[in-house]
Every structure is written in structure tokens, then in C-alpha cells.
N, C-alpha and C positions, 0 to 999 in steps of 0.2 A: 244294241251293243252296250255293254257295261261301261266301256271307256267313254262313250259319248254321254252317258248318264252322269258320270263323275264330272265331266267337263261342264255339263249343264248346271250342276249344283255348285260348281266353283264360280259361276257367274257369267258364263258365256252362253250364246244361243245354242239351240239343238243342232248338232252337226250330222245327225242321222237322217237319211233321205226319207225313210218311211215314217209314218205317224207313230207317235209314242203315246201310251195311255196316261195322259195327264189331264186334270180338270181344267176347264177354260179359265177359271179364276186364277189358278196357280200360274198358268201360262201368261196371263195378263200382268200379274204382279211381277213375274220374272222379267218380262219384257221392259217394264218400267224401271226395274232395278238395273238392268243392263245399260240402258241409256243414261240413267242417273249416275251410274258408276263411271262411265266415260266422261260425262260432263264435269263431275266433281273431281275426277283425276286431272283433267285439263286445268281446272281452277287451282288445284293444289300445286301443280307444277309451275303455274304462273306465279303463285305466291312464293314458291321455293326460289325461283329465279329472282324475284323481288327482294328476297332476304339478303342477297349479295350487296344491296345498296342501303338497306335499312337496319341491319343487325350488326353493329360494330362491336358490341360488348359480349362476345362469345368466349367461352373457355376453349381449350385445345380440342376437346372431344366434340363439342357442339360445332366448332368451326370445321372440323374434319367431316362430320356428318353432313353439314350444309353443302360442302363441296361435292361429297360423294353422291348425295341424293340429287342435288341440283343438276349435276352433269349426267348421271345415269338414268334418272327417271324419264326424261324426254325420249331417250332411246328405247327404254322399256315400254313406254306408251305406244311407240310405233309398232311393237309386236302385236298389241291388242287391236289397234286400228287396222293394221294390214290383214289380220285374221278375219275381222268383221267385214272388211271390204271384199275378201275372196270367199265368203262363206258358201255361196252357191257352188263355186268350183271345188271347194274342199268337200262338200257333201257328195258331189258327183265322183270325186276321186276316191273317197272312202268306200262308197258303194261299189265302185268298179273293182277295187282291190279285195274287199271283204265278201262280195256276193257274186258278181258277174264272172270274174276269173276263177273263183273257187268252185263255181257251178260246173265249169268245164272239166276241171281236174283238181283234186285236193289230196295231198299227202298228209295223212293224219299226224304222223310223227313230226313233220315240219310245222304243222299248225299248232301242235301242243308246245313245241319249242318256242314258237313265235309268241303265243299267249303268255307263257312263263316269263319270257324275256321282257315283254311289255310291262307286266306286273312288277317285276323286280326293279327295272330301271325307273319307272315312273314313281313307284312307292319310295325308292331311295332318294330320288331327287326332291320330291315334294317334302319329305321328312326334313332333309337338310335345309331346304329353302324356308319352310315355315318355322323351324326352330330358330333360325337366324332372326326372323321377324319378331318372334316371341321375346328373344333376349334383348332386342332393342327396347321393347316396352319395359321389361324387367329392369334393365339398366337405368332407364329414366325414373322408374318408380323407386328404386334403391336410392337414387340421387335425391329424390324428394324427401325420403325418410331420414337419410343420414345428414344431408346438408341443408335441409329446409329450402330446397330449390323448387323451381316449377317443373311440371311434368312435360319436358320437352323431348320429343322423339323426332319429329319432322320440323326442322327450322324453317319458318315461313316469314314473310314480310311483316305480318302482324298476327298476333300480339308480340310485343317486345319480350325477350326471354325472361326478364326479371319482373314482369307484370304479374302480380299474384291476385288480381281481381277475379271474381267468379266467372265473369264473361270470358276473360282471357283463358281461364282454365277449361271452360266448356269448348271454346274454339280449338284448343290444343287437342282435346279428346276427340273432337269431330274430325280433325285432320288425321289423327292416328287411325280412326275407323276407316276413313277414305283410303289411307295408305294400305290398310289391311285388305279392303275390297279390291284395290288395284293389284296387290300381290296375289290374291286368290285367283283373279282372272288371269294373271300372268302364269300362274301354275297351270291353268287350263290350256293356255297357248302352248307352253312347253310340252304338256302331256299329248296334245293332239299332233304336234309336229313330230315328237319322238315316236309315238305309236304309228303314225303314217309312214315314217322312214323305215321303221322295223318291218312293217307290213310289206313295204316295197322290196326290201332286200330278201325277205323270205319268199316273196312271189318269184323272184329269180331262182331261188333254191327249188321252189315248187316246179318251175319250168325245167330245171335240170333233171329232176326226178321223172317228169313226164317224158322227156325225150329218151332218157336211158331205159325207161320201161317199154318203149316202143319195140325194142329188140325182142321182147317176149312174144310178139305176134308170130314170129317165125318158128316158135316152138309149139304153136297150136296145131291141132289135128284137122287142118283144112288144106285145100289144094294150094299149089304155089301161086296160081293166078289170084286166088282169094286173099292170100297173105300179102301179095304185092299191092293189091288194090286197097286192102285195109290199112297197110302201112302208109301209102301215099295220102289217104284221107286223114289218117292220124297225124302225119307230119304236117300237112297243110293246116290242120287245127292248131298244132303247136306253133306254127309260124304266125297264125292269127293271134294267138294268146301272147306271143312275144311282141307283136306289133302293138297290142293293147297295153302291155307292160311298159314299152318304150313311151307310149303316150302318157302313162301314169308318171313316169320319171320326168317328162317335160312339164306336166301339170304341177308336180311338186316343186320344180325349179321356179316356175312362174309364181306360184302362191307364196313360196318361202324366200324369194330373193331378198326382200327387205328384211325379213327376220334373220336369215343367215348373215347378211351384211352387218346389220345392227349388232348381232351377237358378237361378231369378231371385234368390232369397234368397242363395244361395251366391255368385252373381256379384257382388252388391253388397258382401257381407262381405269376400270374398277380394280384390276390387279395392282396397278401402280399406286392408286389411291389407298388401297387396303394395306399394302406393304408400308407406305408412308405412315398411315394411321397406327399400325401396330408398333411402329418404332417411336412415334412421337406423342401419341395420345396418352391420357392417363390410363394406368394399368390396373383398373379394378377388375374383379373376377368376371362380372357379367359383361363388362365392356369387351374383355378379351374373348369371351364366349361368342358374343354377337359378331365380332370381327372374324374369328376363326370360322364360324359356320357360314358367314357370308362369303369368305374366301373359298371355302370348300364348295359352296353352292355354285359360284360362278365358274369354278374349274370343272365341276361335274356337268353343268349345263352345256358348256362348250364342248366337253368331251363327248357327251351323249349325242349332240348334233353331228360333230365331225366324225366320230368313230362309226356311227350307224350309217352316215352318208358314205364313208369310205367303204363300208361293207357292201353298199349298193354297187359301187364301181367294181369291187372284187367279184361279187357273185354274177354280175352282168358279163364279165369277161370269161366266165366259165361256161356260158351258154353254148358257144361254138363247139367246145369239146364234148358237151352232152349231145349236141346234134350229130357229131361225128360218131358217137357211140350208140346211135339209135338203131343200128342194124341195116343201114343202107346197102351194105355189100352183098346182102342176100337178094337184092333186086336186080333184074336183068335190064330193064329199060334205061336208056341213057338220060331220059328226061328227069328221072329221080336224082341222078347225080347233079344235073344242072340246077334243080330246085335246091339241093343240099348246099351247093357252092354259093348260090345267091343268098340263101338264108344265113350261112356262116359268115359271109362277107358283111352282112348287116350286123350280125352279132359281134363282130370284131371291132366295131366302132366304140371307143371308150365312153361309158355312160358316167359322166362326172357331174356332181352337183357343185355349184360355184357360189362363193360369197364375194361381194364387191366386184364381180365380173372378172377377177384376176386370181383369187385365192381358191384353189381346189379344196373341197371339203374331204379331208383325208387324215390318216394317222400322222403322216409327216407334217402336214400343215398345223395340226394341233400342237405338236411338239415345238415347231418353229414359233408359233404365236406365244406360247408360254415362255419360251426362252427369250424372245424379243421383248416381251413385257418386262421380264426381270432385268434385261440389259438396259432398257430405257430407264427403269427406276434407278438402277445403279448409276447411270450417267447423271440423271437429274439430282439424285441425292448427293453425289460427290461434289456437285457445283454449289450446294447450299451450305 
């Protein structure tokens, strides 16, 4: 799958279950890079937290970035760690959605729509996310040229922000590169979660198409007995696919519980900090761009999680209707009706993805989170 190749080159392990044609040396180098990226990211975050105690001489912009990164980066690192922890489960989930279920029935129009949606959503998010990272570097570089300052992007415990020694400069560049490697891996996490969620809600659409197409059996030029038998076998296959899809939904919840929960918390914290930063930090052009693109990226990432998860709930609720429209009324045996009722009762159970165990991932929740973030900022800002 192209999407897993993209994620691989962003710095995460291979999420595809089947072997991919890569040389052994590239695989070894990539594996070393993955583990090194995680270790260095942990070190960077420890140094960022240490900056709260060792960096008193910061300007408004640097102080704001120290708070923003120091609070948000530990949450963002949990995204990467959680994804690596559940890598085997994610591989199995992706293979089930992309291969096993599609082998039974695959509506080409739905598949085309799914692929297009994944490409548009992931490309848009990655663009905003990486542009924000670029502008943080440009803003620091402009500050070096205009004010003869140090190249400070990530505020860490050492070196001190006004230390202009070569060693201090090299350490700052190193931390900026670590910051970039962590952000690239984070893009991979967002991509795999967004793509998997879109695959899941389109699988429910695929099931709807399957059950509706079962009615076409009774238009075939075969005997009534053969029609009924073919319909029952087809309906049982649909129920089996529905059961596998429900398993996929449960697996996605298990794999992404930490990610969904951290995203909600990060969204609230970052929105409040970004609003405060845009109001109080120095208003240079590149500082404004970095703040705006970061603001848009966090809104988009939460929206892509919540809206696609909300689509899963909506499409899952449409399954019983599709079962009812499958042509059961053309069958005489009562056992067909009993099978239909049992399957529809199963399908009527709401399939909701949750964050923090109490927040449903839905359209309404997204609006509520954005509103509550602004409300909290308004209350905090009014008290200062």
C-alpha cells in the first residue's frame, strides 16, 4: 500500500503485513533511525521540561514557545509510543480492512471515493503541519539575522539562549533536527490513524452496498428455491463481514484510545496557548505565520479524527436499513426473517469511538471542544 510506504519514509516502521521489496541494509538503517528518533525525542522533551527551571532570560516569544512545546510535546510523543506499542494489531487491522474484507465484496466506486478522500485529507494535513514547522525555523533564522540573536527554535535546559559559542549553536541545531524527526514521525501517526478511520467508515458503506445488491438475486433467471438458497448464503456472508467490521471498530478503539484521548487534551491546551501567544507575543511576519499554521494544523488534526470517527458511527447505523432492503420479503421460510431480525438488532447498536472514555468522537463533540477551548481562554485571559 502506498500509504504505508509514505508512513515508512516519515520515520515509522512498516505497517503493511506483507513483505515489501526493500534491501536489507535500508531496513537495518531505518530500524536504527526509528529507535534513535524515539530516544532523542525523549531526551529533547526532558531538556524542554528542564528549561522551565534554567531559562529565566527569555523574551515573550521564546517564553511562549517554551510553554507551548514543553506542555504539548509529551502528549505528542505518546502518539508515537502508542502506535509503536500496537504495531502488530495495526498491521492486522489494516490487512483485514484492505484485503480480507475487500476480497469478499468490493464496490469500486466506494473504493475510489475512499482512496481520493485519504489522499486529500492526509496531503492537506501534512502540508499545514510541516509548513508550521518550517516557519518556526525561519522565524528563528530571521531573528538571528535581524537581531544578532541565537538560533533558538526549541527552548531547552542547555544551552542558555544568549550563549553564542559554537558548541551551543551546534546543540541548538541538533535539537531542531530532533524536533523535525519527531514531527515527521507524528505526521506518520496522524496519517495511519486518519487513513484507517476512513477505511473503516467506507467499509460500512461497502457493507450497505453489499446488502442492497442482494435484492438483485431475485431478478436472476433461476428457480425460486435456488434464489432463496443463494440469498440466505449471501446474507450469512454479509453478517460475517459485518461481524468482522465490528471487530475492526473495536480494534481501532483499542489501538487509538491513547491517541484520541491525548488529541482532545492537546487540542484544548494548544488552542489556549496559541490564542494567548498570538495576542501577546511579538508580531513579526514569520512568527505570525508559524502561529497561524500551528493553529490551523491542530484544528485540522482534531477535525480529521473526530469527523471521520463520527462518519463511522453514522455509516454503521445505516447497516440495518441496508439489511432491510436486501430483498428478504421474497423469501418464504420464516428462518430468513429470524436471521434478518437478529442481524438488524446487532446492527442497531451504536458504534461510537471514544476519547478519554467519556467524549464521543463526533461532529458535535468537535464543535464543543473548540468552543470550550475558546471559553477557557476567555476566562483565563480576563483574569490576567
